[in-house]
N, C-alpha and C positions, 0 to 999 in steps of 0.2 A: 206653666205661665205664672205661677206664684200669686195670682190674684191681684197683680199690680197693673192697674190701668190709669196711671197718672195722666191727667188731662188738663189743658189750659182752658179754663172756663171764664167767659165774659159775663158778668152779672149786670153790668150797666156801664155808663160813662166812666172811664178811668178806673174800673173795678175788675181787674183780671186776677183770677185766683187759680192756684194749682190744687187739684183735688183728685182723689181716687174715685172712679166710677165703675160700675159693674162691667165686666167683659161681655160684650153682646154675643148672641148666638146667630149664626148665619141662617137665612131662609134658604129654601130649595134652590134658588137661582143666584145666591150670594156667595161671597167668600169672606172668611175672617182673615184680616190682615194684621200682621205685626208691623206697625208703622215704622218707617225708616227716616225719610227726609221730608220736611215741610218748609216751603218757602213762605216768607211773609209778603203779602200783597198790600198795595195801597188801600184796598177795601178793608182788609183786616185792621189796619191802622185807623181808618175812618170810624169803624164801628167802636174801636177802643176809645178814641179821643172825643167822638161826638155822640155815640150811642145810636147812630142811624145813618143811612144813606138813602136820600129821597124818601120814598114811602116805606122802606124796609127799616123797621125800628126794633131794637133789642128790647123786648118786653119781658123776657124770661131768660134764665141762664142758658148760654149757648157756647158750645165748644168751638173755638176758632180754627182756622186753617183749611185751605183748599188746594194749594199747589203742592202735590204730594206723591210719594211713592212708598211702597212697602213690600213685604214678603208674605206670600200666602201661607197661612197656618192650617186652615181646613176649608173644605168646599161643601156647598150645599148639594143635595142629592141629585139635582139636575145639571150640575156644572160639569161639562165635558172637556173644555179646552184649557183648563188650568188644573194644577195639582199643587199640593203642599211643597214649599220650597221655591216656587216660581217667584221671581222678582218682577214687580209690575209697576207701571205708572197708572195713576188713578184719575180718570176723567170725572170731575166732581159733580157734573150735572146729569141727573138721570131723569129723562122725560117719561110721560105716561105711555108713550109708544102707540097710542090709539087715536089721537086727535088728528085733524087735517094737517097741522104743521108737522107733526111727527111722520105721518104717512107720506107727506110731500118732501121729506128729507131736511126740513128746516126745524129740527127738533129743539134748537136753541130758543125758538119762539114759543115753545109749548107753555101754555098758561099754568099747567099743573106740574112743572118740573120740580124735582128735589135738587137743591144745589147746596153743596157743603158750605157752611158758615154764612149763609144768607138767611136771616131770621124768617121763620122759626127753626130752620134746619141746622142740625149740629154739623160741625166740621170734623177734621181728623187730626188735630194737633194733640195727639194722645198716644198711648202705647198700643192699644188694640182698637180695631174699627172694622165694621162690616160694610160691604159695598156690593152693588150689582156686578156680577162677574163679567157681563158683556161690556161694561164700561171700565174694565181693567185690561191693560195692554202689557203683554209679556215683553220684558226687555231682553235683547240679545246680551250674551255674556260680557261683551266689551263695552256696553253702555252702563254707566254708573247709576246708582240710585239717586244721586244729586241731579244728574242729567234727566232722569225720569221725572223728577219733581218740576224741572224747568219746562217740561212739555206743556204745562198748563199755560203760562204766559206766551210761550212760543206758538201755541195754537191760535192765540189771539192775533199774532202776526200773520200766520198763514191765512186766517179768515179775512183779515183786513186787506192783505195783498191780493187775494182772490177777488174780493169785492171791488177793489180798485182797478183790477185788470192789469196788474204788473206783469210784464212779459219781456222777452229779449228786446233790448233797445230802449226800454222805458227810461225816462229821466224823472227822478222822484225826489220830492222834498218831504222830509219828515220833521214835524214840529214837536220838539220835546225829546231829550236824550236820556230819559229815565229808563227803567227796565222795559217798558212796553215800546218806547221809541227804538231802543237798541235791538229788540227781537224783530221789529219791523225792518230795521236796517239789514239784519242778517237774512231775513226772508226775502226781501226785495232783491238783494244781491244774488241769492240762490236761484231766484226765479228769472234772472237774466237782466236786471236793471243795469244800464250802462253807467249812468251817473246818479249818485245819491248824495244829496246835501241834507245836513241835519242841523237844527237850531236848538239852543237852550240858553237859559239865563246863567248857567254855571259852567265856567271854563273847564273844571276838572272832568265834568261829564262829557264835554266835547272832545277832550283828549282821549278818553276811553273810546268814544265813537270812532275817532280817527284810527285808533289801534285795531278796531273791529271791522274796518273796511270802508268807512265813510270817505267819499272823494272830496267833499267840501264840508266845512263847519262854519256856522255863523253864530257869534255871541249876540244875544238879544240885549242890547244896551240902550234901546230907545223905545218909546211907546208909539212911534210913528210907523204904522204897519206898511204904508205905501213906500216909505223910504227903505225899509228893510226888504220889501219885495224887489225894488230896483237893485239893491245890493246883491240879492240872490240871483237875479237875472244876469247881472254882469259876471258874477262868479261862475255860474254854470254855463255861460255862453248862450243863454236863452232861457225862457220860462219853462219850468217843469211841467210835464204832461200830467203828472199825478202828485197830489199832496195828501199825505197821511198825517192827520192832526192827532197827536197823542197826549196833549196836556189838558185839554178841556178849558183852558183859560181863554176868556173873551178876546184879548189882544192877539192871541195865537190863531184863533179861528179867523179873525179879520185878516191877518197876514196870509193865511192859507188861501183865502178867496182872492186877494189882490195878486198873490204870487203865481197862481195856477194859470197855465196857458189857456187861451180861449178854446173852447171845445174840449177842455180837459176834465179831470175828475178830482174831487176832494172827498176823502173818507174821514168821517168823524169817529175817532176811537176813544179819545179821552172824554171823561164825563165830569163836567163842572157844574156851574149854576143851572137851574132848571130853564131859565130864560137868559138869552144873551142878545146884545145889539150887534148886528153884523150887516155889511153892505150887500144885502141880498139882490138889489137891483143890478149892481155890478156883476154879480154871478149870473143873473138871468140874461142880461143883454149880451154877455159873452159866452153863453151856453156852457158855463162851468157846472157840471153835474155835482150834486152834493148827496152823499150816501152815508147812512149810519151803519154801525155794526153793533151786535149784541152778543158778547161771548164768542161762540164758534159752534160749528156743526161739521162733523165728518172731517176734522182736521188733525186729530191725534195721530192716526196712522202716517199721514204725510210728515208731520212734525218729527215723529220718531224716525222715519226713513231719512230725513235730512241730517239728523244727528248720527244715526248708525252708519250712514254711508260716508261720513266725514265731510259732507258738503258744507256744514257749518260747525263752529266751535262755540258752545254756550258757556264753557267753563269760566271764561273771564268775567261773566256777569256776577258770579258768586264772590262777594268781597268779604263777607263776615259769616262766621259759623258759631253756633251756640248749642248747648244741650237743652233738652226739654225743661230741665230744672231751672234754666237761666232765661226762661221765656220773657219775663219782665224786662230784663236787660236787653234782650234781642229786639223787643218791640220799641224800646227807647232808641236804640241805634237806628232802626228803620224809620222811626218818626222824625228824628233830628237829622238823619243823613250823616251822622258823625263818622269821621275817618274816611270820608268819600264813599259811604255805603251805597251800593247799587241794589244787589239782591242779598238779603239776609236769610240764611238757611239754618233751620233748627233740626238737630238730630234727635229722634225719639227713641233711639236704640239704647 
């Protein structure tokens, strides 16, 4: 391995450095991975540009990266289902496995979860990394390592669509056509949604959404949420049963409430300001249920099956590719959206 564990380390706001770190040793239930592909998430960009997200503050050097895949180099003594050479997708959140949330199957809500690149936990934008073996998923031969890295945002889509109750015949509105909006589009279609309408403030993203299966697209060119809701109703031939809000922007949340059919469901995926002003009485008197989601739980196997079976194609999401040594340039592309960037992928090989 040559002692080379080049890592992208965030020291603070706008202070990203490449440095060599020791190659870690796997514990008995861990695997040592040679990292392959790491996608840049909006949270990575937020930590870089702001130094925090909510209560999670970068107080000490932290390796970035959590949308990832790699190849097993060695296994801990108790690992039975993986072997050196296996290509795996890495689920970045490892819970305590002992609390009520974990035992109840909602391990994404575990208060003691380790989550890659969420302070103070290191991520895996590096050459070598150790991870709990039971949160590594072997990839079939025909699934690429880039697709393995995309399993992370795709799992958010699976969790959101499950929480929303998307099923055969659903009419779905998705607010926001960034990477998370697009994986929700793919997932909703795979789960049987009949009509999917997606909104965004950028026309180029709506064009990508159309190519990826959106039935309708709406360019958000006004702050009048009620007017937009009427436009969506006319376009879809009725109000959507389900709205999946993926931007976190207050005007978009307002739109989601006004647009959703009475008795329907709105799921909040995007995270924006801690407090927003929304027409809650409108939702209450029309029995529009509002649900949140936090990451995902038990979604990686389903997400992998969706890709492996050919049910969905996530490859068009990846618009830009960089090497680990080009991490600064990769993050600038992700931050600015230059060149129509959707998902920026970094190769650690």
